[in-house]
C-alpha positions as CSV (number, residue, x, y, z in Angstrom):
1,M,66.3,-129.9,-53.7
2,R,68.8,-127.2,-53.4
3,G,69.6,-127.7,-57.2
4,I,66.0,-126.9,-58.2
5,E,66.3,-123.6,-55.8
6,D,69.3,-122.5,-57.8
7,F,67.9,-123.2,-60.9
8,L,64.7,-121.3,-60.3
9,A,66.9,-118.7,-58.6
10,R,68.9,-118.3,-62.1
11,I,65.6,-117.8,-64.1
12,Y,64.5,-115.2,-61.8
13,D,67.4,-113.2,-61.2
14,R,67.8,-113.4,-65.1
15,T,64.5,-111.9,-66.0
16,Q,64.6,-109.6,-63.2
17,R,67.9,-108.0,-64.6
18,V,65.8,-106.9,-67.7
19,Q,62.7,-105.7,-66.0
20,P,62.5,-101.8,-65.3
21,Q,62.1,-101.1,-61.8
22,S,60.4,-97.9,-60.9
23,A,60.6,-96.4,-57.4
24,H,58.2,-98.3,-54.9
25,R,57.3,-100.6,-57.3
26,T,56.3,-104.2,-56.5
27,V,57.6,-106.9,-59.1
28,Q,56.0,-110.2,-59.5
29,K,57.0,-113.2,-61.4
30,W,55.7,-116.6,-61.8
31,V,57.4,-119.8,-63.0
32,I,55.7,-123.5,-63.5
33,V,58.2,-126.5,-63.2
34,A,57.6,-130.3,-63.4
35,D,59.1,-132.6,-60.7
36,E,61.7,-134.9,-62.9
37,P,62.3,-138.8,-61.9
38,T,65.6,-137.7,-60.8
39,Y,67.4,-134.5,-59.6
40,D,69.8,-134.4,-62.8
41,Y,70.3,-131.1,-64.0
42,P,68.7,-129.1,-65.9
43,Y,65.3,-129.3,-64.3
44,K,62.5,-129.5,-66.4
45,W,60.3,-126.2,-66.6
46,A,57.3,-125.2,-68.5
47,E,57.0,-121.4,-68.5
48,S,57.6,-118.2,-66.8
49,G,56.2,-114.7,-67.1
50,D,55.0,-111.5,-65.5
51,W,51.5,-111.2,-63.7
52,T,49.3,-109.1,-66.5
53,A,47.8,-107.0,-63.5
54,T,49.5,-104.8,-60.9
55,K,47.7,-104.6,-57.6
56,N,50.4,-103.3,-55.4
57,T,47.9,-102.1,-52.4
58,K,47.1,-105.7,-52.4
59,W,50.6,-106.8,-51.4
60,G,51.5,-104.3,-49.0
61,A,52.8,-100.5,-48.9
62,P,56.0,-99.7,-50.5
63,G,59.2,-101.0,-48.7
64,T,57.2,-103.4,-46.5
65,V,59.1,-106.2,-45.5
66,Y,58.6,-110.2,-45.5
67,G,56.0,-111.0,-43.1
68,K,54.6,-107.6,-42.2
69,W,52.4,-106.7,-44.8
70,G,49.3,-108.3,-43.4
71,A,47.3,-111.6,-44.2
72,T,45.5,-110.5,-47.6
73,W,47.8,-112.3,-50.0
74,P,46.6,-114.7,-52.2
75,T,46.5,-118.2,-50.6
76,Y,45.3,-120.1,-53.7
77,I,46.6,-120.6,-56.8
78,A,44.2,-121.8,-60.1
79,V,45.1,-123.1,-63.4
80,G,42.7,-123.2,-66.4
81,L,41.9,-124.3,-70.0
82,G,40.6,-121.4,-71.5
83,S,42.8,-118.5,-72.6
84,A,42.0,-114.5,-72.8
85,G,44.3,-111.5,-72.7
86,G,43.9,-108.5,-70.5
87,T,42.9,-108.8,-66.8
88,P,39.7,-110.8,-66.6
89,T,37.7,-111.2,-63.4
90,A,37.9,-114.7,-63.7
91,L,39.9,-117.4,-65.1
92,V,38.1,-118.1,-68.7
93,D,37.6,-122.0,-67.4
94,E,39.1,-122.8,-64.6
95,L,40.2,-126.6,-63.7
96,E,41.6,-126.9,-60.6
97,R,42.6,-124.7,-57.4
98,V,45.3,-125.2,-55.1
99,P,46.2,-123.8,-51.5
100,V,49.6,-122.2,-51.0
101,I,51.8,-124.8,-49.2
102,F,54.5,-122.8,-48.0
103,T,56.2,-119.3,-48.0
104,Y,59.6,-118.0,-47.1
105,D,62.2,-115.5,-47.8
106,W,63.9,-116.5,-51.1
107,G,67.3,-115.3,-49.8
108,Y,68.6,-114.1,-53.2
109,G,68.8,-110.4,-52.6
110,T,66.8,-107.8,-50.8
111,A,63.3,-108.6,-50.0
112,K,62.6,-111.4,-52.5
113,V,59.8,-113.9,-51.7
114,R,58.8,-117.0,-52.8
115,Y,55.5,-118.5,-52.7
116,S,54.7,-122.4,-53.9
117,A,51.8,-124.5,-54.6
118,K,51.8,-128.2,-55.4
119,F,49.5,-129.9,-58.0
120,N,50.1,-133.5,-57.0
121,T,49.9,-136.9,-59.4
122,K,45.8,-136.8,-59.4
123,V,45.1,-133.3,-59.6
124,G,44.7,-130.7,-62.3
125,V,45.4,-133.1,-65.3
126,G,45.1,-131.6,-68.5
127,D,46.4,-128.7,-70.9
128,W,46.8,-125.8,-69.0
129,T,46.3,-122.1,-70.6
130,E,46.0,-120.0,-68.1
131,I,47.2,-119.4,-64.6
132,G,45.4,-117.0,-61.6
133,L,45.8,-116.1,-57.9
134,F,43.1,-116.1,-55.5
135,Y,42.6,-115.1,-51.7
136,D,39.6,-117.9,-51.7
137,D,39.3,-121.3,-52.4
138,A,36.3,-122.2,-55.2
139,I,33.2,-123.6,-54.3
140,V,33.0,-127.4,-55.7
141,S,30.4,-129.8,-55.2
142,T,31.7,-133.4,-56.4
143,L,28.6,-135.6,-58.0
144,D,30.7,-138.3,-58.4
145,N,34.4,-138.8,-58.2
146,C,34.1,-141.9,-60.9
147,D,36.7,-143.9,-58.6
148,G,33.7,-147.0,-58.6
149,T,30.9,-148.0,-60.5
150,A,28.5,-147.8,-57.6
151,G,24.9,-146.3,-59.2
152,W,26.0,-146.8,-62.8
153,T,24.6,-148.6,-65.6
154,S,25.1,-148.8,-69.1
155,E,23.4,-150.4,-72.3
156,Q,26.8,-151.4,-73.3
157,P,27.9,-155.1,-72.2
158,S,30.5,-154.0,-69.6
159,V,30.7,-151.3,-67.0
160,K,33.9,-151.1,-64.6
161,A,36.1,-149.2,-62.8
162,E,39.2,-148.0,-65.1
163,T,42.4,-147.8,-63.5
164,V,44.7,-146.9,-66.6
165,I,42.8,-144.5,-68.5
166,V,42.3,-142.1,-65.6
167,R,41.8,-138.0,-65.6
168,A,41.4,-137.4,-61.7
169,G,41.5,-139.3,-58.4
170,D,42.1,-143.4,-58.8
171,A,39.8,-144.4,-61.5
172,S,37.4,-143.7,-64.2
173,V,33.9,-145.2,-64.8
174,S,34.1,-147.1,-68.2
175,A,31.7,-148.6,-70.5
176,Y,32.8,-150.3,-73.3
177,G,32.2,-153.5,-75.9
178,G,29.2,-152.5,-77.8
179,T,27.2,-150.0,-80.0
180,A,24.3,-149.5,-77.5
181,T,23.1,-145.6,-77.5
182,V,22.8,-145.1,-73.8
183,S,26.4,-145.0,-72.8
184,F,26.3,-144.4,-69.2
185,K,23.4,-144.0,-66.8
186,N,23.6,-143.1,-62.7
187,T,20.0,-143.0,-61.0
188,N,19.9,-141.6,-57.5
189,H,23.6,-142.5,-56.4
190,F,25.1,-138.7,-56.5
191,D,26.8,-137.5,-53.6
192,A,24.6,-135.1,-51.5
193,Y,25.9,-131.4,-51.4
194,T,25.2,-128.3,-49.5
195,N,26.9,-125.8,-51.4
196,V,24.1,-123.6,-53.1
197,F,24.5,-123.1,-56.8
198,A,23.1,-120.8,-59.5
199,E,22.3,-121.6,-63.1
200,T,25.4,-118.9,-63.6
201,D,27.7,-121.6,-62.4
202,K,29.2,-124.6,-64.5
203,F,28.7,-128.3,-64.9
204,Q,32.2,-130.0,-65.3
205,F,33.3,-133.3,-65.9
206,W,35.7,-135.3,-68.1
207,Y,34.7,-137.5,-71.1
208,Y,37.0,-140.0,-72.9
209,I,36.2,-141.7,-76.1
210,D,38.6,-144.0,-77.8
211,D,37.5,-143.4,-81.4
212,V,35.3,-140.5,-82.4
213,S,34.9,-141.7,-85.9
214,R,32.7,-144.5,-84.4
215,L,30.3,-142.1,-83.2
216,T,27.8,-141.4,-85.5
217,G,24.8,-138.5,-85.9
218,T,25.6,-134.9,-84.8
219,N,25.6,-134.8,-80.9
220,I,26.6,-136.3,-78.0
221,S,23.6,-135.5,-75.2
222,F,24.4,-135.4,-71.3
223,Y,21.7,-134.9,-69.1
224,F,21.8,-133.7,-65.5
225,S,18.6,-134.3,-63.6
226,S,16.8,-133.7,-60.7
227,N,14.8,-136.9,-61.1
228,A,15.7,-140.0,-59.2
229,T,14.6,-142.7,-61.6
230,T,14.7,-141.2,-64.9
231,P,17.4,-138.7,-65.9
232,T,15.9,-137.6,-69.0
233,S,13.1,-135.9,-66.9
234,D,13.6,-133.0,-64.8
235,S,16.6,-132.5,-66.4
236,Y,19.1,-129.9,-68.1
237,R,20.2,-131.4,-71.5
238,Y,23.4,-130.5,-73.2
239,D,24.4,-131.4,-76.7
240,V,28.0,-131.2,-77.6
241,P,29.0,-131.8,-81.4
242,I,30.7,-134.8,-82.3
243,S,33.1,-132.9,-84.7
244,S,34.5,-130.9,-81.7
245,L,35.3,-134.1,-79.6
246,V,39.3,-135.8,-79.9
247,D,40.0,-139.4,-79.4
248,G,41.1,-139.4,-75.7
249,W,40.0,-137.1,-73.0
250,N,37.6,-134.3,-73.5
251,W,36.5,-131.3,-71.2
252,F,33.0,-130.7,-70.7
253,S,32.4,-127.4,-68.6
254,K,29.0,-125.6,-69.3
255,V,27.6,-122.6,-67.9
256,V,23.9,-124.0,-66.4
257,N,21.8,-122.0,-68.3
258,T,23.5,-122.6,-71.2
259,Y,21.6,-125.9,-71.7
260,N,20.2,-127.1,-74.9
261,S,16.8,-127.9,-73.2
262,K,15.4,-127.5,-69.6
263,V,12.5,-130.0,-69.1
264,G,10.3,-130.2,-65.9
265,V,11.4,-129.0,-62.7
266,A,15.1,-129.2,-63.2
267,N,17.2,-127.8,-60.0
268,V,20.7,-127.3,-59.9
269,N,20.6,-127.6,-56.3
270,N,19.1,-131.2,-56.6
271,I,21.2,-132.8,-59.1
272,V,20.6,-136.6,-58.6
273,S,21.1,-138.4,-61.6
274,F,22.7,-138.6,-65.0
275,Q,22.9,-139.7,-68.4
276,A,25.2,-139.9,-71.6
277,Q,24.0,-141.2,-75.0
278,V,25.4,-141.0,-78.6
279,T,24.8,-143.7,-81.4
280,K,27.3,-145.7,-83.1
281,S,28.7,-147.3,-85.7
282,A,31.3,-149.9,-84.0
283,A,32.2,-150.9,-80.5
284,T,33.6,-148.2,-78.4
285,T,35.4,-147.5,-75.2
286,E,34.1,-144.5,-73.1
287,C,34.9,-143.2,-69.8
288,L,33.6,-140.7,-67.4
289,D,35.7,-138.9,-64.5
290,K,35.2,-136.0,-61.8
291,I,31.8,-134.9,-62.5
292,R,31.2,-132.0,-60.4
293,I,29.3,-128.3,-60.0
294,F,31.8,-125.4,-60.0
295,K,31.1,-121.7,-58.6
296,E,34.2,-119.4,-59.3
297,N,34.3,-117.4,-56.2
298,G,36.8,-115.1,-54.7
299,T,38.6,-112.0,-56.0
300,L,41.1,-112.9,-59.0
301,W,44.2,-111.0,-57.8
302,E,46.7,-111.8,-60.7
303,Y,46.1,-113.4,-64.0
304,N,48.5,-114.8,-67.0
305,A,47.4,-116.4,-70.4
306,F,50.6,-118.9,-71.3
307,T,52.4,-118.2,-74.8
308,H,51.9,-122.0,-75.4
309,T,50.2,-124.9,-73.4
310,I,51.5,-126.6,-70.7
311,E,50.5,-130.4,-70.5
312,K,50.0,-131.6,-67.2
313,Q,49.7,-135.7,-67.2
314,Y,48.3,-137.9,-64.8
315,G,50.8,-139.3,-62.7
316,E,52.9,-136.1,-62.8
317,V,53.6,-133.7,-60.2
318,R,54.0,-129.9,-61.2
319,W,54.9,-127.0,-58.8
320,S,53.9,-123.5,-59.3
321,Y,56.2,-120.8,-58.0
322,W,56.0,-117.2,-57.7
323,Y,57.9,-114.2,-56.4
324,L,57.5,-110.9,-55.2
325,Q,60.4,-108.3,-55.0
326,F,60.1,-104.8,-53.1
327,D,62.5,-102.0,-54.4
328,T,64.7,-100.5,-51.9
329,N,64.2,-97.0,-53.0
């Protein structure tokens, strides 16, 4: 692995030479790199840049050396699928937050430190457009990881655990082979959760459609329900325009209170069933993956919107590295 360290060091040192450094200023850089099947040089790297915010007081007093600035450095890195400029208080649409794995003295020059975090083969799949550092983890309750078919039914002819078309974990839930309206239904089989959420938090999941042109009408509707037997009762309903979908995977992330309708005693802290329905003109294959409730949590310490999209594929590992350097004067 020494080759990748040397490679990243050269990137870091090259960018540092063009950065003006004033006295007592903390210079911060980040790099995202994809692991390759072999260690042949050069390594594939996706993007590097400056953090947009400069919160030097968070990182320690000027002249502080590695290991002595206290326990308040960010311990989580997050990537998102939304894009925004400036220094927002939260990622526009956070996809995944993972902990720092290790920290150590980079060893190239004085008082340079590298932090690292790993997005493994089944985590954070999607088109990344933003990155941020947090001290705290996000608050997430998984309603169904969709690795099996327990609790799932469909008006489609077949339902199975799909192990090839996957966005997270080991499988997705797939319904296929027909033109029935109700694609997915889960009644009283979601995982119980104890985290407390509000209607300002988000419902999130992945939806796959093999051919959007076979969906008819205006919208596809998703129901999150507090009714154990009838998902369309006591529910939040979200209508997603078919025109906004693409062939393949689509990311669903909705603030709870942005529903198209709220019926009965729907309660974000008691979601026990789910339904997805859309009219079709021909047989389709649809999949669901990683259904969850997400709460933004912790202070966003640093943020950057990418200049281009970084694709994280299922089965691929990506590392994120970021650096600190303290001035010597």
